[in-house]
CHARMM-style PDB file with segment names, atoms N, HN, CA, C and O in Angstrom:
ATOM      1  N   MET     1      -3.306  13.292 138.204  1.00  0.00      PROA
ATOM      2  CA  MET     1      -3.370  14.783 138.470  1.00  0.00      PROA
ATOM      3  C   MET     1      -1.928  15.147 139.335  1.00  0.00      PROA
ATOM      4  O   MET     1      -1.412  14.382 140.150  1.00  0.00      PROA
ATOM      5  N   LYS     2      -1.438  16.420 138.980  1.00  0.00      PROA
ATOM      6  HN  LYS     2      -1.857  17.041 138.318  1.00  0.00      PROA
ATOM      7  CA  LYS     2      -0.184  16.649 139.557  1.00  0.00      PROA
ATOM      8  C   LYS     2      -0.835  17.408 140.987  1.00  0.00      PROA
ATOM      9  O   LYS     2      -0.099  18.309 141.388  1.00  0.00      PROA
ATOM     10  N   GLY     3      -1.789  17.246 141.620  1.00  0.00      PROA
ATOM     11  HN  GLY     3      -2.387  16.514 141.295  1.00  0.00      PROA
ATOM     12  CA  GLY     3      -2.766  17.563 142.811  1.00  0.00      PROA
ATOM     13  C   GLY     3      -1.412  18.787 143.812  1.00  0.00      PROA
ATOM     14  O   GLY     3      -1.393  19.992 144.064  1.00  0.00      PROA
ATOM     15  N   ALA     4      -0.371  17.483 144.130  1.00  0.00      PROA
ATOM     16  HN  ALA     4      -0.387  16.505 143.925  1.00  0.00      PROA
ATOM     17  CA  ALA     4       0.282  18.098 145.199  1.00  0.00      PROA
ATOM     18  C   ALA     4       1.492  19.145 144.928  1.00  0.00      PROA
ATOM     19  O   ALA     4       2.166  19.718 145.783  1.00  0.00      PROA
ATOM     20  N   SER     5       1.588  19.241 143.566  1.00  0.00      PROA
ATOM     21  HN  SER     5       1.039  18.775 142.871  1.00  0.00      PROA
ATOM     22  CA  SER     5       2.609  20.104 142.980  1.00  0.00      PROA
ATOM     23  C   SER     5       2.127  21.163 142.401  1.00  0.00      PROA
ATOM     24  O   SER     5       2.885  21.977 141.873  1.00  0.00      PROA
ATOM     25  N   GLY     6       0.388  21.366 142.410  1.00  0.00      PROA
ATOM     26  HN  GLY     6      -0.228  20.705 142.839  1.00  0.00      PROA
ATOM     27  CA  GLY     6      -0.059  22.817 142.117  1.00  0.00      PROA
ATOM     28  C   GLY     6      -0.581  22.721 140.687  1.00  0.00      PROA
ATOM     29  O   GLY     6       0.029  22.015 139.885  1.00  0.00      PROA
ATOM     30  N   LEU     7      -1.654  23.377 140.329  1.00  0.00      PROA
ATOM     31  HN  LEU     7      -2.150  23.951 140.981  1.00  0.00      PROA
ATOM     32  CA  LEU     7      -2.094  23.208 139.012  1.00  0.00      PROA
ATOM     33  C   LEU     7      -2.441  24.730 138.376  1.00  0.00      PROA
ATOM     34  O   LEU     7      -2.637  25.598 139.226  1.00  0.00      PROA
ATOM     35  N   SER     8      -2.510  25.030 137.336  1.00  0.00      PROA
ATOM     36  HN  SER     8      -2.351  24.324 136.646  1.00  0.00      PROA
ATOM     37  CA  SER     8      -2.666  26.357 136.860  1.00  0.00      PROA
ATOM     38  C   SER     8      -4.400  25.972 136.547  1.00  0.00      PROA
ATOM     39  O   SER     8      -4.918  24.858 136.462  1.00  0.00      PROA
ATOM     40  N   ALA     9      -5.243  27.787 136.379  1.00  0.00      PROA
ATOM     41  HN  ALA     9      -4.822  28.691 136.448  1.00  0.00      PROA
ATOM     42  CA  ALA     9      -6.578  27.614 136.426  1.00  0.00      PROA
ATOM     43  C   ALA     9      -6.786  26.880 135.162  1.00  0.00      PROA
ATOM     44  O   ALA     9      -7.836  26.238 135.202  1.00  0.00      PROA
ATOM     45  N   ARG    10      -6.067  26.747 133.932  1.00  0.00      PROA
ATOM     46  HN  ARG    10      -5.214  27.269 133.899  1.00  0.00      PROA
ATOM     47  CA  ARG    10      -6.583  26.094 132.904  1.00  0.00      PROA
ATOM     48  C   ARG    10      -6.828  24.617 133.236  1.00  0.00      PROA
ATOM     49  O   ARG    10      -7.873  24.005 133.012  1.00  0.00      PROA
ATOM     50  N   GLU    11      -5.592  24.081 133.865  1.00  0.00      PROA
ATOM     51  HN  GLU    11      -4.743  24.578 134.047  1.00  0.00      PROA
ATOM     52  CA  GLU    11      -5.548  22.561 134.311  1.00  0.00      PROA
ATOM     53  C   GLU    11      -6.418  22.304 135.318  1.00  0.00      PROA
ATOM     54  O   GLU    11      -6.815  21.139 135.337  1.00  0.00      PROA
ATOM     55  N   VAL    12      -6.950  23.209 136.383  1.00  0.00      PROA
ATOM     56  HN  VAL    12      -6.628  24.156 136.368  1.00  0.00      PROA
ATOM     57  CA  VAL    12      -8.076  22.957 136.926  1.00  0.00      PROA
ATOM     58  C   VAL    12      -9.565  22.854 136.201  1.00  0.00      PROA
ATOM     59  O   VAL    12     -10.447  22.136 136.671  1.00  0.00      PROA
ATOM     60  N   ALA    13      -9.730  23.578 135.113  1.00  0.00      PROA
ATOM     61  HN  ALA    13      -9.014  24.162 134.731  1.00  0.00      PROA
ATOM     62  CA  ALA    13     -10.764  23.580 134.174  1.00  0.00      PROA
ATOM     63  C   ALA    13     -11.163  22.422 133.494  1.00  0.00      PROA
ATOM     64  O   ALA    13     -12.300  21.982 133.325  1.00  0.00      PROA
ATOM     65  N   LYS    14     -10.013  21.960 133.105  1.00  0.00      PROA
ATOM     66  HN  LYS    14      -9.090  22.318 133.243  1.00  0.00      PROA
ATOM     67  CA  LYS    14      -9.700  20.751 132.396  1.00  0.00      PROA
ATOM     68  C   LYS    14     -10.194  19.426 133.058  1.00  0.00      PROA
ATOM     69  O   LYS    14     -11.106  18.699 132.663  1.00  0.00      PROA
ATOM     70  N   ALA    15      -9.278  19.251 134.307  1.00  0.00      PROA
ATOM     71  HN  ALA    15      -8.538  19.842 134.628  1.00  0.00      PROA
ATOM     72  CA  ALA    15      -9.670  18.004 135.582  1.00  0.00      PROA
ATOM     73  C   ALA    15     -11.425  18.323 135.640  1.00  0.00      PROA
ATOM     74  O   ALA    15     -12.230  17.473 135.260  1.00  0.00      PROA
ATOM     75  N   ALA    16     -11.747  19.360 136.049  1.00  0.00      PROA
ATOM     76  HN  ALA    16     -11.093  20.051 136.358  1.00  0.00      PROA
ATOM     77  CA  ALA    16     -13.081  19.420 136.455  1.00  0.00      PROA
ATOM     78  C   ALA    16     -14.204  19.445 135.037  1.00  0.00      PROA
ATOM     79  O   ALA    16     -15.405  19.416 135.306  1.00  0.00      PROA
ATOM     80  N   GLY    17     -13.873  19.485 133.881  1.00  0.00      PROA
ATOM     81  HN  GLY    17     -12.898  19.509 133.663  1.00  0.00      PROA
ATOM     82  CA  GLY    17     -14.536  19.736 133.028  1.00  0.00      PROA
ATOM     83  C   GLY    17     -15.412  20.690 132.829  1.00  0.00      PROA
ATOM     84  O   GLY    17     -16.425  20.406 132.189  1.00  0.00      PROA
ATOM     85  N   VAL    18     -15.268  21.709 133.209  1.00  0.00      PROA
ATOM     86  HN  VAL    18     -14.446  21.939 133.728  1.00  0.00      PROA
ATOM     87  CA  VAL    18     -15.749  22.852 133.128  1.00  0.00      PROA
ATOM     88  C   VAL    18     -15.101  24.079 132.124  1.00  0.00      PROA
ATOM     89  O   VAL    18     -14.029  23.874 131.556  1.00  0.00      PROA
ATOM     90  N   PRO    19     -15.614  24.981 132.004  1.00  0.00      PROA
ATOM     91  CA  PRO    19     -15.355  26.322 131.435  1.00  0.00      PROA
ATOM     92  C   PRO    19     -14.361  27.132 132.005  1.00  0.00      PROA
ATOM     93  O   PRO    19     -14.388  27.269 133.229  1.00  0.00      PROA
ATOM     94  N   GLN    20     -13.396  27.755 131.282  1.00  0.00      PROA
ATOM     95  HN  GLN    20     -13.374  27.645 130.289  1.00  0.00      PROA
ATOM     96  CA  GLN    20     -12.299  28.297 132.248  1.00  0.00      PROA
ATOM     97  C   GLN    20     -12.667  29.125 132.936  1.00  0.00      PROA
ATOM     98  O   GLN    20     -12.002  29.455 133.918  1.00  0.00      PROA
ATOM     99  N   PRO    21     -14.032  29.804 132.576  1.00  0.00      PROA
ATOM    100  CA  PRO    21     -14.495  31.163 133.695  1.00  0.00      PROA
ATOM    101  C   PRO    21     -15.114  30.555 134.790  1.00  0.00      PROA
ATOM    102  O   PRO    21     -15.355  31.147 135.842  1.00  0.00      PROA
ATOM    103  N   ARG    22     -15.352  29.485 134.584  1.00  0.00      PROA
ATOM    104  HN  ARG    22     -15.156  29.004 133.729  1.00  0.00      PROA
ATOM    105  CA  ARG    22     -16.253  28.936 136.218  1.00  0.00      PROA
ATOM    106  C   ARG    22     -15.406  28.541 136.919  1.00  0.00      PROA
ATOM    107  O   ARG    22     -15.503  28.849 138.107  1.00  0.00      PROA
ATOM    108  N   ALA    23     -14.554  27.931 136.600  1.00  0.00      PROA
ATOM    109  HN  ALA    23     -14.476  27.681 135.635  1.00  0.00      PROA
ATOM    110  CA  ALA    23     -13.109  27.152 137.128  1.00  0.00      PROA
ATOM    111  C   ALA    23     -12.493  28.658 137.922  1.00  0.00      PROA
ATOM    112  O   ALA    23     -12.136  28.722 139.098  1.00  0.00      PROA
ATOM    113  N   ALA    24     -12.490  29.728 136.981  1.00  0.00      PROA
ATOM    114  HN  ALA    24     -12.780  29.675 136.026  1.00  0.00      PROA
ATOM    115  CA  ALA    24     -11.913  30.526 137.911  1.00  0.00      PROA
ATOM    116  C   ALA    24     -12.472  31.722 138.756  1.00  0.00      PROA
ATOM    117  O   ALA    24     -11.780  32.579 139.306  1.00  0.00      PROA
ATOM    118  N   SER    25     -13.884  31.634 138.769  1.00  0.00      PROA
ATOM    119  HN  SER    25     -14.446  30.938 138.322  1.00  0.00      PROA
ATOM    120  CA  SER    25     -14.596  31.781 139.590  1.00  0.00      PROA
ATOM    121  C   SER    25     -14.551  30.991 140.978  1.00  0.00      PROA
ATOM    122  O   SER    25     -14.348  31.485 142.087  1.00  0.00      PROA
ATOM    123  N   ALA    26     -14.779  29.688 140.672  1.00  0.00      PROA
ATOM    124  HN  ALA    26     -14.944  29.287 139.771  1.00  0.00      PROA
ATOM    125  CA  ALA    26     -14.587  28.739 141.669  1.00  0.00      PROA
ATOM    126  C   ALA    26     -13.131  28.933 142.699  1.00  0.00      PROA
ATOM    127  O   ALA    26     -12.941  29.083 143.906  1.00  0.00      PROA
ATOM    128  N   LEU    27     -12.501  28.861 141.804  1.00  0.00      PROA
ATOM    129  HN  LEU    27     -12.656  28.739 140.823  1.00  0.00      PROA
ATOM    130  CA  LEU    27     -10.801  29.292 142.253  1.00  0.00      PROA
ATOM    131  C   LEU    27     -10.956  30.637 143.509  1.00  0.00      PROA
ATOM    132  O   LEU    27     -10.534  30.616 144.666  1.00  0.00      PROA
ATOM    133  N   LYS    28     -11.594  31.576 142.905  1.00  0.00      PROA
ATOM    134  HN  LYS    28     -11.937  31.593 141.966  1.00  0.00      PROA
ATOM    135  CA  LYS    28     -11.472  32.874 143.407  1.00  0.00      PROA
ATOM    136  C   LYS    28     -12.236  32.512 145.075  1.00  0.00      PROA
ATOM    137  O   LYS    28     -11.714  32.976 146.088  1.00  0.00      PROA
ATOM    138  N   GLU    29     -13.061  31.946 145.121  1.00  0.00      PROA
ATOM    139  HN  GLU    29     -13.486  31.569 144.297  1.00  0.00      PROA
ATOM    140  CA  GLU    29     -14.085  31.668 146.289  1.00  0.00      PROA
ATOM    141  C   GLU    29     -13.238  30.930 147.281  1.00  0.00      PROA
ATOM    142  O   GLU    29     -12.937  31.342 148.401  1.00  0.00      PROA
ATOM    143  N   LEU    30     -12.782  29.435 146.565  1.00  0.00      PROA
ATOM    144  HN  LEU    30     -13.027  29.101 145.655  1.00  0.00      PROA
ATOM    145  CA  LEU    30     -11.732  28.820 147.597  1.00  0.00      PROA
ATOM    146  C   LEU    30     -11.087  29.715 147.998  1.00  0.00      PROA
ATOM    147  O   LEU    30     -11.192  30.016 149.187  1.00  0.00      PROA
ATOM    148  N   LYS    31     -10.168  30.469 147.105  1.00  0.00      PROA
ATOM    149  HN  LYS    31     -10.083  30.225 146.139  1.00  0.00      PROA
ATOM    150  CA  LYS    31      -8.983  31.277 147.929  1.00  0.00      PROA
ATOM    151  C   LYS    31      -9.372  32.383 149.027  1.00  0.00      PROA
ATOM    152  O   LYS    31      -8.732  32.707 150.028  1.00  0.00      PROA
ATOM    153  N   LYS    32     -10.662  32.896 148.536  1.00  0.00      PROA
ATOM    154  HN  LYS    32     -11.182  32.634 147.723  1.00  0.00      PROA
ATOM    155  CA  LYS    32     -11.206  34.083 149.701  1.00  0.00      PROA
ATOM    156  C   LYS    32     -11.598  32.770 151.084  1.00  0.00      PROA
ATOM    157  O   LYS    32     -11.207  33.057 152.215  1.00  0.00      PROA
ATOM    158  N   ALA    33     -12.190  31.704 150.924  1.00  0.00      PROA
ATOM    159  HN  ALA    33     -12.507  31.471 150.006  1.00  0.00      PROA
ATOM    160  CA  ALA    33     -12.120  31.013 151.893  1.00  0.00      PROA
ATOM    161  C   ALA    33     -11.224  30.149 152.453  1.00  0.00      PROA
ATOM    162  O   ALA    33     -11.541  29.138 153.081  1.00  0.00      PROA
ATOM    163  N   GLU    34      -9.783  30.636 152.175  1.00  0.00      PROA
ATOM    164  HN  GLU    34      -9.526  31.456 151.665  1.00  0.00      PROA
ATOM    165  CA  GLU    34      -8.521  29.912 152.544  1.00  0.00      PROA
ATOM    166  C   GLU    34      -8.821  28.537 152.465  1.00  0.00      PROA
ATOM    167  O   GLU    34      -8.676  27.780 153.425  1.00  0.00      PROA
ATOM    168  N   ARG    35      -9.272  28.150 151.260  1.00  0.00      PROA
ATOM    169  HN  ARG    35      -9.389  28.764 150.480  1.00  0.00      PROA
ATOM    170  CA  ARG    35      -9.579  26.496 151.505  1.00  0.00      PROA
ATOM    171  C   ARG    35      -8.225  25.847 150.446  1.00  0.00      PROA
ATOM    172  O   ARG    35      -7.673  24.795 150.769  1.00  0.00      PROA
ATOM    173  N   ILE    36      -7.765  26.683 149.070  1.00  0.00      PROA
ATOM    174  HN  ILE    36      -8.213  27.538 148.808  1.00  0.00      PROA
ATOM    175  CA  ILE    36      -6.359  26.766 148.376  1.00  0.00      PROA
ATOM    176  C   ILE    36      -5.657  27.805 148.611  1.00  0.00      PROA
ATOM    177  O   ILE    36      -6.088  28.839 149.121  1.00  0.00      PROA
ATOM    178  N   PHE    37      -4.652  27.621 148.292  1.00  0.00      PROA
ATOM    179  HN  PHE    37      -4.302  26.781 147.878  1.00  0.00      PROA
ATOM    180  CA  PHE    37      -3.616  29.085 148.358  1.00  0.00      PROA
ATOM    181  C   PHE    37      -2.931  29.228 146.542  1.00  0.00      PROA
ATOM    182  O   PHE    37      -2.995  28.438 145.601  1.00  0.00      PROA
ATOM    183  N   GLN    38      -2.383  30.439 146.658  1.00  0.00      PROA
ATOM    184  HN  GLN    38      -2.331  31.081 147.423  1.00  0.00      PROA
ATOM    185  CA  GLN    38      -2.130  30.663 145.043  1.00  0.00      PROA
ATOM    186  C   GLN    38      -0.748  30.973 145.429  1.00  0.00      PROA
ATOM    187  O   GLN    38      -0.309  31.134 146.568  1.00  0.00      PROA
ATOM    188  N   GLY    39      -0.117  31.035 144.283  1.00  0.00      PROA
ATOM    189  HN  GLY    39      -0.474  30.905 143.358  1.00  0.00      PROA
ATOM    190  CA  GLY    39       1.298  31.117 144.365  1.00  0.00      PROA
ATOM    191  C   GLY    39       1.306  31.916 142.930  1.00  0.00      PROA
ATOM    192  O   GLY    39       0.509  31.662 142.026  1.00  0.00      PROA
ATOM    193  N   GLY    40       2.081  32.676 142.876  1.00  0.00      PROA
ATOM    194  HN  GLY    40       2.728  32.882 143.610  1.00  0.00      PROA
ATOM    195  CA  GLY    40       2.380  33.774 141.447  1.00  0.00      PROA
ATOM    196  C   GLY    40       1.463  34.023 141.270  1.00  0.00      PROA
ATOM    197  O   GLY    40       0.515  33.652 141.962  1.00  0.00      PROA
ATOM    198  N   GLU    41       1.374  34.850 140.138  1.00  0.00      PROA
ATOM    199  HN  GLU    41       2.144  35.151 139.576  1.00  0.00      PROA
ATOM    200  CA  GLU    41       0.213  35.686 139.327  1.00  0.00      PROA
ATOM    201  C   GLU    41       0.414  35.528 137.937  1.00  0.00      PROA
ATOM    202  O   GLU    41       1.472  35.258 137.369  1.00  0.00      PROA
ATOM    203  N   ARG    42      -0.777  35.734 137.410  1.00  0.00      PROA
ATOM    204  HN  ARG    42      -1.637  35.954 137.872  1.00  0.00      PROA
ATOM    205  CA  ARG    42      -1.080  35.980 135.980  1.00  0.00      PROA
ATOM    206  C   ARG    42      -0.727  34.196 135.139  1.00  0.00      PROA
ATOM    207  O   ARG    42      -1.239  33.107 135.399  1.00  0.00      PROA
ATOM    208  N   ARG    43       0.316  34.566 134.126  1.00  0.00      PROA
ATOM    209  HN  ARG    43       0.732  35.451 133.915  1.00  0.00      PROA
ATOM    210  CA  ARG    43       0.480  32.795 133.491  1.00  0.00      PROA
ATOM    211  C   ARG    43       0.966  32.135 134.468  1.00  0.00      PROA
ATOM    212  O   ARG    43       0.573  30.972 134.382  1.00  0.00      PROA
ATOM    213  N   PHE    44       1.902  32.362 135.730  1.00  0.00      PROA
ATOM    214  HN  PHE    44       2.221  33.307 135.800  1.00  0.00      PROA
ATOM    215  CA  PHE    44       2.585  31.786 136.467  1.00  0.00      PROA
ATOM    216  C   PHE    44       1.662  31.595 137.849  1.00  0.00      PROA
ATOM    217  O   PHE    44       2.213  31.180 138.869  1.00  0.00      PROA
ATOM    218  N   ALA    45       0.420  31.872 137.842  1.00  0.00      PROA
ATOM    219  HN  ALA    45      -0.028  32.208 137.014  1.00  0.00      PROA
ATOM    220  CA  ALA    45      -0.547  31.459 138.998  1.00  0.00      PROA
ATOM    221  C   ALA    45      -0.717  29.898 139.151  1.00  0.00      PROA
ATOM    222  O   ALA    45      -1.096  29.225 138.193  1.00  0.00      PROA
ATOM    223  N   ARG    46      -0.421  29.323 140.409  1.00  0.00      PROA
ATOM    224  HN  ARG    46      -0.114  29.870 141.188  1.00  0.00      PROA
ATOM    225  CA  ARG    46      -0.682  27.649 140.600  1.00  0.00      PROA
ATOM    226  C   ARG    46      -1.318  28.093 141.585  1.00  0.00      PROA
ATOM    227  O   ARG    46      -1.286  29.155 142.207  1.00  0.00      PROA
ATOM    228  N   TYR    47      -2.180  26.726 141.694  1.00  0.00      PROA
ATOM    229  HN  TYR    47      -2.206  25.863 141.188  1.00  0.00      PROA
ATOM    230  CA  TYR    47      -2.974  26.707 143.066  1.00  0.00      PROA
ATOM    231  C   TYR    47      -2.703  25.361 143.744  1.00  0.00      PROA
ATOM    232  O   TYR    47      -2.388  24.348 143.119  1.00  0.00      PROA
ATOM    233  N   GLY    48      -2.862  25.435 145.175  1.00  0.00      PROA
ATOM    234  HN  GLY    48      -3.118  26.257 145.683  1.00  0.00      PROA
ATOM    235  CA  GLY    48      -2.353  24.117 145.661  1.00  0.00      PROA
ATOM    236  C   GLY    48      -2.979  24.206 147.437  1.00  0.00      PROA
ATOM    237  O   GLY    48      -2.971  25.205 148.158  1.00  0.00      PROA
ATOM    238  N   ALA    49      -3.317  23.266 147.667  1.00  0.00      PROA
ATOM    239  HN  ALA    49      -3.323  22.455 147.081  1.00  0.00      PROA
ATOM    240  CA  ALA    49      -3.507  22.748 148.861  1.00  0.00      PROA
ATOM    241  C   ALA    49      -2.846  23.678 150.208  1.00  0.00      PROA
ATOM    242  O   ALA    49      -3.408  23.979 151.262  1.00  0.00      PROA
ATOM    243  N   SER    50      -1.350  24.022 149.707  1.00  0.00      PROA
ATOM    244  HN  SER    50      -0.894  23.778 148.851  1.00  0.00      PROA
ATOM    245  CA  SER    50      -0.927  24.572 150.858  1.00  0.00      PROA
ATOM    246  C   SER    50      -0.214  25.733 150.207  1.00  0.00      PROA
ATOM    247  O   SER    50       0.180  25.533 149.058  1.00  0.00      PROA
ATOM    248  N   ALA    51      -0.018  26.740 150.670  1.00  0.00      PROA
ATOM    249  HN  ALA    51      -0.339  26.902 151.604  1.00  0.00      PROA
ATOM    250  CA  ALA    51       0.957  28.215 150.304  1.00  0.00      PROA
ATOM    251  C   ALA    51       2.351  27.565 149.806  1.00  0.00      PROA
ATOM    252  O   ALA    51       2.782  27.909 148.706  1.00  0.00      PROA
ATOM    253  N   ALA    52       3.035  26.671 150.559  1.00  0.00      PROA
ATOM    254  HN  ALA    52       2.685  26.391 151.453  1.00  0.00      PROA
ATOM    255  CA  ALA    52       4.254  26.462 150.033  1.00  0.00      PROA
ATOM    256  C   ALA    52       4.159  25.835 148.348  1.00  0.00      PROA
ATOM    257  O   ALA    52       4.834  26.174 147.377  1.00  0.00      PROA
ATOM    258  N   ALA    53       2.938  24.694 148.456  1.00  0.00      PROA
ATOM    259  HN  ALA    53       2.390  24.418 149.245  1.00  0.00      PROA
ATOM    260  CA  ALA    53       3.043  23.699 147.373  1.00  0.00      PROA
ATOM    261  C   ALA    53       2.666  24.625 145.920  1.00  0.00      PROA
ATOM    262  O   ALA    53       3.002  24.291 144.784  1.00  0.00      PROA
ATOM    263  N   ALA    54       1.849  25.916 146.305  1.00  0.00      PROA
ATOM    264  HN  ALA    54       1.576  26.187 147.228  1.00  0.00      PROA
ATOM    265  CA  ALA    54       1.342  26.568 145.453  1.00  0.00      PROA
ATOM    266  C   ALA    54       2.483  27.557 144.718  1.00  0.00      PROA
ATOM    267  O   ALA    54       2.482  27.802 143.512  1.00  0.00      PROA
ATOM    268  N   GLU    55       3.642  28.175 145.871  1.00  0.00      PROA
ATOM    269  HN  GLU    55       3.643  27.976 146.851  1.00  0.00      PROA
ATOM    270  CA  GLU    55       4.316  28.969 145.375  1.00  0.00      PROA
ATOM    271  C   GLU    55       5.492  28.282 144.880  1.00  0.00      PROA
ATOM    272  O   GLU    55       6.316  28.972 144.279  1.00  0.00      PROA
ATOM    273  N   ARG    56       5.780  26.685 145.070  1.00  0.00      PROA
ATOM    274  HN  ARG    56       5.112  26.124 145.558  1.00  0.00      PROA
ATOM    275  CA  ARG    56       6.519  25.754 144.494  1.00  0.00      PROA
ATOM    276  C   ARG    56       6.485  25.782 143.047  1.00  0.00      PROA
ATOM    277  O   ARG    56       7.382  26.056 142.249  1.00  0.00      PROA
ATOM    278  N   ALA    57       4.773  25.305 142.782  1.00  0.00      PROA
ATOM    279  HN  ALA    57       4.045  25.083 143.430  1.00  0.00      PROA
ATOM    280  CA  ALA    57       4.436  25.050 141.563  1.00  0.00      PROA
ATOM    281  C   ALA    57       4.685  26.496 140.653  1.00  0.00      PROA
ATOM    282  O   ALA    57       5.007  26.415 139.468  1.00  0.00      PROA
ATOM    283  N   SER    58       4.548  27.484 141.160  1.00  0.00      PROA
ATOM    284  HN  SER    58       4.286  27.550 142.123  1.00  0.00      PROA
ATOM    285  CA  SER    58       4.734  28.962 140.462  1.00  0.00      PROA
ATOM    286  C   SER    58       6.002  29.030 139.824  1.00  0.00      PROA
ATOM    287  O   SER    58       6.167  29.283 138.630  1.00  0.00      PROA
ATOM    288  N   LEU    59       7.124  28.735 140.876  1.00  0.00      PROA
ATOM    289  HN  LEU    59       6.990  28.530 141.845  1.00  0.00      PROA
ATOM    290  CA  LEU    59       8.549  28.975 140.271  1.00  0.00      PROA
ATOM    291  C   LEU    59       8.820  28.023 139.689  1.00  0.00      PROA
ATOM    292  O   LEU    59       9.766  28.127 138.908  1.00  0.00      PROA
ATOM    293  N   ASP    60       8.038  26.525 139.819  1.00  0.00      PROA
ATOM    294  HN  ASP    60       7.270  26.441 140.454  1.00  0.00      PROA
ATOM    295  CA  ASP    60       8.626  25.561 138.536  1.00  0.00      PROA
ATOM    296  C   ASP    60       8.237  25.974 137.157  1.00  0.00      PROA
ATOM    297  O   ASP    60       8.986  25.729 136.211  1.00  0.00      PROA
ATOM    298  N   ALA    61       6.909  26.692 136.975  1.00  0.00      PROA
ATOM    299  HN  ALA    61       6.300  26.891 137.743  1.00  0.00      PROA
ATOM    300  CA  ALA    61       6.317  26.918 135.823  1.00  0.00      PROA
ATOM    301  C   ALA    61       7.174  28.410 135.080  1.00  0.00      PROA
ATOM    302  O   ALA    61       7.475  28.681 133.918  1.00  0.00      PROA
ATOM    303  N   ARG    62       7.375  29.210 136.518  1.00  0.00      PROA
ATOM    304  HN  ARG    62       7.131  28.989 137.462  1.00  0.00      PROA
ATOM    305  CA  ARG    62       8.319  30.140 135.561  1.00  0.00      PROA
ATOM    306  C   ARG    62       9.965  29.763 135.090  1.00  0.00      PROA
ATOM    307  O   ARG    62      10.557  30.388 134.211  1.00  0.00      PROA
ATOM    308  N   LYS    63      10.504  28.718 135.797  1.00  0.00      PROA
ATOM    309  HN  LYS    63      10.023  28.210 136.511  1.00  0.00      PROA
ATOM    310  CA  LYS    63      11.590  27.834 135.446  1.00  0.00      PROA
ATOM    311  C   LYS    63      11.632  27.174 134.165  1.00  0.00      PROA
ATOM    312  O   LYS    63      12.582  27.264 133.388  1.00  0.00      PROA
ATOM    313  N   GLY    64      10.435  26.416 133.932  1.00  0.00      PROA
ATOM    314  HN  GLY    64       9.663  26.343 134.563  1.00  0.00      PROA
ATOM    315  CA  GLY    64       9.824  25.790 132.844  1.00  0.00      PROA
ATOM    316  C   GLY    64       9.890  26.815 131.644  1.00  0.00      PROA
ATOM    317  O   GLY    64      10.624  26.400 130.747  1.00  0.00      PROA
ATOM    318  N   ALA    65       9.340  27.995 131.401  1.00  0.00      PROA
ATOM    319  HN  ALA    65       8.743  28.332 132.130  1.00  0.00      PROA
ATOM    320  CA  ALA    65       9.387  28.817 130.674  1.00  0.00      PROA
ATOM    321  C   ALA    65      10.575  29.604 130.319  1.00  0.00      PROA
ATOM    322  O   ALA    65      10.555  30.340 129.333  1.00  0.00      PROA
ATOM    323  N   SER    66      11.373  29.515 130.899  1.00  0.00      PROA
ATOM    324  HN  SER    66      11.390  28.918 131.701  1.00  0.00      PROA
ATOM    325  CA  SER    66      12.735  30.247 130.577  1.00  0.00      PROA
ATOM    326  C   SER    66      13.643  29.165 130.222  1.00  0.00      PROA
ATOM    327  O   SER    66      14.790  29.593 130.092  1.00  0.00      PROA
ATOM    328  N   GLU    67      13.538  27.962 130.026  1.00  0.00      PROA
ATOM    329  HN  GLU    67      12.606  27.614 130.131  1.00  0.00      PROA
ATOM    330  CA  GLU    67      13.924  26.929 129.569  1.00  0.00      PROA
ATOM    331  C   GLU    67      14.002  27.177 127.929  1.00  0.00      PROA
ATOM    332  O   GLU    67      12.953  27.575 127.421  1.00  0.00      PROA
ATOM    333  N   PRO    68      15.023  27.003 127.142  1.00  0.00      PROA
ATOM    334  CA  PRO    68      15.011  27.120 126.063  1.00  0.00      PROA
ATOM    335  C   PRO    68      14.064  25.735 125.320  1.00  0.00      PROA
ATOM    336  O   PRO    68      14.271  24.640 125.843  1.00  0.00      PROA
ATOM    337  N   ALA    69      13.069  25.780 124.153  1.00  0.00      PROA
ATOM    338  HN  ALA    69      12.900  26.669 123.728  1.00  0.00      PROA
ATOM    339  CA  ALA    69      12.487  24.884 123.671  1.00  0.00      PROA
ATOM    340  C   ALA    69      13.328  23.709 122.952  1.00  0.00      PROA
ATOM    341  O   ALA    69      14.314  23.886 122.237  1.00  0.00      PROA
ATOM    342  N   ARG    70      12.868  22.748 123.214  1.00  0.00      PROA
ATOM    343  HN  ARG    70      12.067  22.604 123.795  1.00  0.00      PROA
ATOM    344  CA  ARG    70      13.823  21.358 122.147  1.00  0.00      PROA
ATOM    345  C   ARG    70      12.953  21.066 121.118  1.00  0.00      PROA
ATOM    346  OT1 ARG    70      13.258  20.227 120.270  1.00  0.00      PROA
TER     347      ARG     70
END
């Protein structure tokens, strides 16, 4: 798993084996308790153990989305 680089809500749900709405609810509670951090918003939101890791993962996701498909 890419834990150090940050994960999307979909990746968290898949890794945990739970429906995405349940994972989103858990992520919201973990953010509120400051146990995890979110970088970016909407489709580029990534969650990580530190704010820097989450933001870096979000920026990587944005960069990957802007590259042409191969």
